C-alpha positions in Angstrom: 10.9 -5.9 -21.2 14.1 -7.8 -20.7 14.9 -10.3 -18.0 18.4 -10.3 -16.6 19.7 -12.7 -14.0 16.2 -13.8 -12.9 15.3 -10.2 -12.1 12.7 -8.4 -14.1 14.2 -5.3 -15.6 12.0 -2.6 -17.0 13.3 -0.5 -19.8 11.5 2.5 -21.4 8.5 2.2 -19.1 6.4 5.2 -18.6 7.7 7.0 -15.4 4.1 7.7 -14.3 3.2 4.1 -14.6 6.3 3.1 -12.6 5.4 5.6 -9.8 1.8 4.4 -9.8 2.9 0.8 -9.6 5.2 1.7 -6.8 2.3 3.3 -4.9 0.2 0.2 -5.4 3.0 -1.9 -3.9 3.4 0.4 -1.0 -0.4 0.4 -0.3 -0.6 -3.4 -0.5 2.2 -3.6 2.0 0.5 -1.0 4.2 -2.8 -2.9 4.1 -1.0 -6.1 5.1 0.7 -4.3 8.0 -2.6 -2.8 9.2 -4.1 -6.3 9.4 -1.1 -7.6 11.2 -1.3 -4.6 13.6 -4.9 -5.4 14.5 -3.9 -9.0 15.4 -1.0 -7.6 17.5 -3.4 -5.2 19.2 -5.7 -8.1 20.0 -2.8 -10.1 21.5 -1.3 -7.0 23.1 2.1 -7.8 21.5 3.9 -4.5 22.2 7.1 -5.5 20.3 5.2 -6.5 17.2 3.1 -3.2 17.4 6.3 -1.2 17.6 7.9 -3.1 14.7 4.8 -2.6 12.6 4.7 1.1 13.4 8.2 1.5 12.1 7.3 -0.4 8.9 4.2 1.7 8.4 6.3 4.9 8.7 8.6 3.6 6.0 5.8 2.8 3.6 4.0 6.1 4.3 7.3 8.0 3.6 7.7 6.1 0.3 4.1 7.0 -0.7 4.8 10.7 0.1 8.0 10.6 -2.0 6.2 9.0 -4.9 3.4 11.6 -4.6 6.0 14.4 -4.8 7.5 12.8 -7.9 4.1 12.3 -9.5 2.7 15.8 -9.0 4.8 17.6 -11.6 4.4 14.7 -14.1 0.6 14.6 -13.7 0.4 18.4 -14.0 2.3 18.5 -17.2 0.4 15.8 -19.1 -3.1 14.8 -19.9 -3.1 11.3 -18.3 -6.4 9.7 -19.1 -4.6 6.4 -19.7 -3.6 6.3 -16.0 -7.1 6.8 -14.6 -7.6 3.1 -13.8 -4.4 2.9 -11.8 -5.2 6.2 -10.0 -8.7 4.9 -9.1 -7.2 1.6 -7.8 -4.8 3.7 -5.6 -7.6 5.8 -4.3 -9.6 2.7 -3.3 -6.6 1.1 -1.7 -6.0 4.3 0.2 -9.6 4.4 1.4 -9.2 0.8 2.6 -6.1 1.7 4.5 -7.9 4.6 6.2 -10.7 2.2 7.2 -8.3 -0.4 8.5 -6.5 2.3 10.5 -9.8 3.5 12.0 -10.6 0.0 13.1 -7.1 -0.3 14.7 -7.6 3.0 16.4 -10.9 1.8 17.9 -9.3 -1.5 19.0 -6.5 0.5 20.7 -9.0 2.7 22.5 -10.9 -0.4 23.7 -7.7 -2.1 24.8 -6.7 1.1 26.7 -10.1 1.3 28.4 -9.9 -2.3 29.4 -6.4 -1.7 30.9 -7.7 1.3 32.8 -10.5 -0.8 34.3 -8.0 -3.5 35.2 -5.8 -0.9 36.8 -8.7 0.5 38.7 -9.7 -2.9 40.0 -6.2 -3.7 41.0 -6.0 -0.4 42.9 -9.2 -1.2 44.6 -7.9 -4.6 45.7 -4.7 -3.0 46.9 -6.7 -0.4 48.9 -8.8 -3.1 50.5 -5.7 -4.9 51.6 -4.2 -1.7 52.9 -7.3 -1.1 55.1 -8.6 1.9 53.3 -11.8 3.3 54.8 -13.8 6.5 54.0 -14.8 9.2 56.4 -18.1 11.1 56.6 -17.0 13.4 53.7 -16.2 10.5 51.4 -12.4 11.0 51.6 -10.3 7.8 51.6 -8.5 7.2 54.9 -5.9 4.5 55.2 -4.4 2.9 58.2 -5.1 0.2 60.6 -7.4 2.3 62.9 -10.5 0.4 61.9 -11.8 -1.2 65.0 -9.4 0.6 67.3 -10.8 2.6 70.2 -13.5 0.2 71.1 -13.6 -1.2 74.5 -15.2 -4.5 75.2 
C-alpha cells in the first residue's frame, strides 16, 4: 500500500476484497442511518426522516451495484479466503433487517397514535358543533337540540 497526499491509495488489492470492504462500509452507514431514523421517528422529525430515507436509498443502491459486480467474480473463483468477510456482511445485513423491522413497528405505533389523536380532535370538534345522534345511531348536526320545547 502506498500513501499519497494523506489519502490511502490501494494498489493491486484483490477486487473481491475491495467490493466486500465497500459493502461493509455501506452496511455500517446503513446501520447508523437506521438508528438515526428511529430517533427521528420518536421525535416525529419529518424532514430528518425524509433526508434519511434518501440516504438509505443511496446506500442500498451502492450495495446492489457491489452485489452485481461481485456475482461474476465469486462464481468464477473458489473464494474460501473471503468467507470471514462474507459472514460479517451477512450478520450486518441481518442487523439492518432487524433495525428496519423495529423502525417499521415504531412507524406503525406512531401512525396509530396520530389516528387516535385525529379521532379525539374530530370528537371535540363534533361536540362543539352540536352533533347529536338519532334513534338509528346516525350523527345529526345542527343547533336543534333543545328547540321545540315550550315552557
